[in-house]
C-alpha positions as CSV (number, residue, x, y, z in Angstrom):
1,X,152.0,-4.2,15.4
2,X,150.8,-6.1,12.4
3,X,150.8,-2.8,10.4
4,X,154.6,-2.7,10.9
5,X,155.4,-6.3,10.6
6,X,153.6,-6.8,7.3
7,X,156.1,-4.5,5.6
8,X,159.1,-6.8,6.4
9,X,160.3,-8.6,3.2
10,X,160.3,-12.0,4.9
11,X,156.6,-11.7,5.8
12,X,155.4,-10.8,2.3
13,X,154.2,-13.1,-0.4
14,X,155.3,-12.5,-4.0
15,X,152.7,-11.9,-6.7
16,X,153.6,-14.2,-9.6
17,X,152.3,-13.5,-13.2
18,X,152.5,-15.9,-16.2
19,X,154.0,-14.0,-19.1
20,X,154.0,-15.3,-22.6
21,X,157.1,-14.4,-24.7
22,X,157.7,-14.8,-28.5
23,X,161.1,-16.4,-29.1
24,X,161.1,-16.6,-32.9
25,X,158.6,-16.3,-35.8
26,X,156.2,-19.1,-34.7
27,X,157.8,-20.1,-31.4
28,X,156.4,-18.9,-28.1
29,X,157.4,-19.6,-24.5
30,X,156.2,-18.6,-21.1
31,X,157.9,-17.4,-18.0
32,X,157.0,-16.4,-14.5
33,X,157.3,-12.8,-13.6
34,X,157.3,-11.3,-10.1
35,X,155.1,-8.4,-10.3
36,X,154.9,-7.2,-6.7
37,X,154.6,-8.5,-3.1
38,X,151.7,-8.6,-0.8
39,X,151.5,-9.1,3.0
40,X,150.7,-12.6,4.2
41,X,146.9,-13.3,4.5
42,X,147.3,-13.9,8.3
43,X,147.9,-10.1,8.8
44,X,144.6,-9.4,7.2
45,X,142.6,-11.6,9.6
46,X,144.5,-10.1,12.6
47,X,143.6,-6.6,11.5
48,X,140.0,-7.6,10.9
49,X,139.7,-9.0,14.5
50,X,141.5,-6.0,16.1
51,X,139.5,-3.4,14.2
52,X,136.2,-5.1,14.9
53,X,137.1,-4.9,18.6
54,X,138.1,-1.2,18.3
55,X,134.8,-0.4,16.5
56,X,132.8,-2.2,19.2
57,X,134.7,-0.3,21.9
58,X,134.3,3.1,20.4
59,X,130.6,2.6,19.8
60,X,130.0,1.4,23.4
61,X,132.0,4.3,24.8
62,X,130.0,6.8,22.6
63,X,126.7,5.2,23.7
64,X,127.4,5.4,27.4
65,X,129.1,8.8,27.3
66,X,127.1,11.4,29.4
67,X,128.0,14.2,27.0
68,X,128.2,13.2,23.4
69,X,129.6,16.6,22.2
70,X,132.5,16.4,24.7
71,X,133.2,12.9,23.7
72,X,133.5,13.8,20.0
73,X,135.8,16.8,20.8
74,X,138.3,14.7,22.8
75,X,141.6,14.4,21.0
76,X,142.1,10.7,21.9
77,X,138.6,9.8,20.7
78,X,139.2,11.6,17.4
79,X,142.4,9.7,16.8
80,X,140.7,6.5,17.6
81,X,137.8,7.1,15.3
82,X,140.1,8.3,12.4
83,X,142.4,5.3,12.8
84,X,139.5,2.8,12.8
85,X,137.9,4.5,9.8
86,X,141.2,4.3,7.9
87,X,141.1,0.5,8.1
88,X,137.7,0.4,6.4
89,X,138.9,2.9,3.8
90,X,142.0,0.7,3.1
91,X,139.7,-2.3,2.9
92,X,137.6,-0.5,0.3
93,X,140.6,0.5,-1.7
94,X,141.8,-3.1,-1.7
95,X,138.8,-4.1,-3.8
96,X,138.5,-0.9,-5.8
97,X,142.2,-0.3,-6.2
98,X,142.6,-1.8,-9.7
99,X,140.0,0.7,-11.0
100,X,141.5,3.8,-9.1
101,X,144.5,5.6,-10.4
102,X,147.3,6.1,-7.8
103,X,145.7,3.7,-5.3
104,X,149.1,3.3,-3.7
105,X,149.2,6.9,-2.8
106,X,145.8,6.6,-1.1
107,X,147.1,3.7,0.9
108,X,149.7,6.0,2.4
109,X,146.9,7.5,4.6
110,X,146.6,4.2,6.4
111,X,149.6,5.3,8.4
112,X,147.1,7.2,10.5
113,X,146.5,3.9,12.4
114,X,149.9,4.3,14.1
115,X,148.4,7.3,15.9
116,X,146.3,4.8,17.9
117,X,149.4,4.5,20.1
118,X,148.3,7.8,21.6
119,X,145.6,5.9,23.4
120,X,148.3,4.7,25.8
121,X,148.3,8.1,27.4
122,X,145.2,7.1,29.4
123,X,147.2,4.3,31.0
124,X,150.8,5.5,31.0
125,X,151.8,8.2,33.6
126,X,155.0,8.8,31.7
127,X,153.3,9.8,28.5
128,X,151.0,12.1,30.5
129,X,154.0,13.8,32.1
130,X,155.6,14.2,28.6
131,X,152.4,15.8,27.1
132,X,152.0,18.1,30.1
133,X,155.6,19.1,29.8
134,X,155.2,20.0,26.1
135,X,152.0,22.0,26.9
136,X,153.8,24.0,29.6
137,X,156.7,24.6,27.3
138,X,154.8,25.8,24.2
139,X,156.3,29.3,24.4
140,X,159.9,28.0,24.6
141,X,159.3,25.5,21.8
142,X,157.8,28.1,19.5
143,X,160.7,30.4,20.2
144,X,163.1,27.6,19.4
145,X,161.3,26.9,16.1
146,X,161.4,30.6,15.2
147,X,165.1,30.9,15.8
148,X,165.7,27.7,13.8
149,X,163.8,29.0,10.8
150,X,165.6,32.3,11.0
151,X,169.0,30.7,11.1
152,X,168.2,28.2,8.4
153,X,167.1,30.9,5.9
154,X,170.2,33.1,6.8
155,X,172.8,30.4,6.5
156,X,171.3,28.8,3.4
157,X,171.5,32.2,1.6
158,X,175.0,32.8,2.9
159,X,176.3,29.4,1.7
160,X,174.7,29.8,-1.7
161,X,176.5,33.0,-2.5
162,X,179.7,31.9,-0.7
163,X,180.0,28.9,-3.0
164,X,179.5,30.9,-6.1
165,X,181.2,34.3,-5.6
166,X,184.6,34.0,-3.9
167,X,186.1,31.0,-5.6
168,X,185.8,28.9,-8.7
169,X,183.8,25.8,-7.8
170,X,182.9,23.3,-10.5
171,X,181.6,20.7,-8.0
172,X,179.1,23.1,-6.4
173,X,176.4,21.1,-4.5
174,X,174.2,24.1,-3.7
175,X,172.2,24.6,-6.9
176,X,169.4,26.6,-5.3
177,X,168.5,28.1,-1.9
178,X,165.0,26.6,-1.5
179,X,166.0,23.0,-2.1
180,X,169.7,22.2,-1.4
181,X,170.4,25.3,0.7
182,X,167.6,24.9,3.2
183,X,168.1,21.2,3.5
184,X,171.8,21.7,4.2
185,X,171.1,24.4,6.8
186,X,168.5,22.2,8.6
187,X,170.8,19.2,8.7
188,X,173.8,21.3,9.9
189,X,171.9,23.4,12.6
190,X,170.4,20.2,14.1
191,X,173.9,18.7,14.2
192,X,172.8,15.7,12.1
193,X,175.2,16.1,9.2
194,X,174.3,13.5,6.5
195,X,177.1,14.7,4.3
196,X,175.5,14.4,0.9
197,X,175.7,18.2,0.5
198,X,178.9,19.8,1.6
199,X,180.6,23.2,1.0
200,X,183.7,23.0,-1.3
201,X,185.1,26.5,-1.0
202,X,186.9,28.1,2.0
203,X,184.2,30.7,2.5
204,X,181.6,28.0,2.4
205,X,183.5,26.1,5.1
206,X,183.5,29.2,7.3
207,X,179.8,29.7,6.8
208,X,179.2,26.0,7.6
209,X,181.2,26.3,10.8
210,X,179.2,29.3,12.1
211,X,176.0,27.5,11.1
212,X,176.9,24.4,13.2
213,X,177.9,26.6,16.2
214,X,174.7,28.6,15.9
215,X,172.6,25.5,15.8
216,X,174.2,24.1,19.0
217,X,173.6,27.3,20.9
218,X,170.0,27.7,19.6
219,X,169.1,24.1,20.5
220,X,170.6,24.4,24.0
221,X,168.9,27.7,25.0
222,X,165.3,26.4,25.8
223,X,166.5,23.0,27.1
224,X,166.8,24.0,30.8
225,X,163.3,25.4,30.9
226,X,161.9,22.2,29.3
227,X,163.9,20.0,31.7
228,X,162.6,22.1,34.7
229,X,159.0,21.7,33.6
230,X,159.5,17.9,33.2
231,X,161.1,17.6,36.6
232,X,158.3,19.6,38.2
233,X,155.5,17.4,36.7
234,X,157.5,14.2,37.4
235,X,158.0,15.2,41.1
236,X,154.3,16.1,41.4
237,X,153.2,12.8,39.9
238,X,155.5,10.8,42.2
239,X,154.3,12.7,45.3
240,X,150.6,12.0,44.4
241,X,151.3,8.3,43.8
242,X,152.8,8.0,47.4
243,X,149.8,9.6,49.1
244,X,147.6,7.1,51.0
245,X,144.3,6.4,49.5
246,X,141.4,7.9,51.4
247,X,138.4,5.8,52.3
248,X,135.0,7.3,52.7
249,X,133.6,6.8,56.1
250,X,129.9,5.8,56.3
251,X,128.2,6.6,59.6
252,X,125.5,4.1,60.8
253,X,122.0,5.5,60.4
254,X,119.9,6.0,63.5
255,X,117.1,3.4,63.8
256,X,118.9,0.8,61.6
257,X,120.7,-1.0,64.4
258,X,122.9,1.9,65.5
259,X,123.6,2.0,69.2
260,X,121.8,4.7,71.1
261,X,123.5,6.7,73.9
262,X,122.1,6.8,77.4
263,X,121.5,10.3,78.8
264,X,121.9,10.8,82.5
265,X,118.9,12.1,84.5
266,X,120.4,15.5,85.4
267,X,121.6,16.2,81.9
268,X,118.2,15.3,80.4
269,X,116.4,17.6,82.9
270,X,118.8,20.5,82.0
271,X,118.2,20.0,78.3
272,X,114.4,20.0,78.9
273,X,114.7,23.2,80.9
274,X,116.7,25.0,78.2
275,X,114.2,23.9,75.6
276,X,111.4,25.4,77.7
277,X,113.2,28.7,78.2
278,X,114.0,29.1,74.5
279,X,110.4,28.3,73.5
280,X,109.2,31.0,75.9
281,X,111.6,33.5,74.4
282,X,110.4,32.6,70.9
283,X,106.8,33.5,71.7
284,X,107.6,36.7,73.5
285,X,107.0,40.0,71.5
286,X,110.3,41.6,72.8
287,X,113.0,39.0,73.1
288,X,115.2,39.9,76.2
289,X,118.9,40.6,75.9
290,X,121.8,39.9,78.3
291,X,124.5,37.3,78.9
292,X,122.2,34.6,80.1
293,X,119.8,35.1,77.1
294,X,122.7,35.2,74.6
295,X,123.9,31.9,76.1
296,X,120.5,30.5,75.7
297,X,120.2,31.7,72.1
298,X,123.6,30.1,71.3
299,X,122.5,26.8,72.8
300,X,119.3,27.0,70.7
301,X,121.3,27.8,67.6
302,X,124.2,25.3,68.0
303,X,122.6,22.7,70.2
304,X,123.8,21.0,73.3
305,X,127.3,19.6,73.5
306,X,127.9,16.0,72.6
307,X,126.4,13.5,75.0
308,X,128.8,11.2,76.8
309,X,127.4,7.7,77.0
310,X,127.1,6.1,80.5
311,X,129.0,3.0,81.0
């Protein structure tokens, strides 16, 4: 937030320089000249505190990560590391800026810190749904971009020759296809229409009309597929959030205060008899077969049924 607020004119401090001026032959005077503006010093301290916390956080998460390679390959961690590193680069340029040419251009890369907002995807279900929707709609989005590029190139070329060939046009705004032509086609097909570049001839107006209609149709074609994917992920997320949370049941261990069941005398004698029969069959060289012996083998394999405690 401080990265955005410090660009406001009311939150910047002017840099004043004392300039000496020669009025006449031996008379000089001085005046105050506003060279530039700088953010208030409070924003610098806020950024230092926040980035110190971010540095500590990413180091701790890297230390306790079970797999360091997977941690370094995660997109959110890469964004966090680059955004934190950009602050230290900006801090270095602040002291080395006077000796570096085009230091203002290098400061442009500090905009990477805004990408730290993508960390909210770990805590926001809505952003997760949006990202999953874009991932599921990659084919439709790539098809949309392909048709837009194709239409931009075609209509930019048509407008360029329409403005020059069919009618005299001294106020032609389309000086070239790569600059003015492509810009006009992008603005028209996306239905933005800034209006700084407009066709002046009748044929140019006809080309512009078809360009606007083609842009509306092209943008509307993949929209239902993307909306369907978004609705599916949203419904799935809402259904999962309404499911009851399962608690893991822990059974009491035997011998640690767990109640023991009392076995009746007849059931205990029958269990002892089956145990003796199965032990005899185990030691026999030719195990017998038959219904009774198959039942005995099943009892040996699966055990006796659950014992009902005596009240």
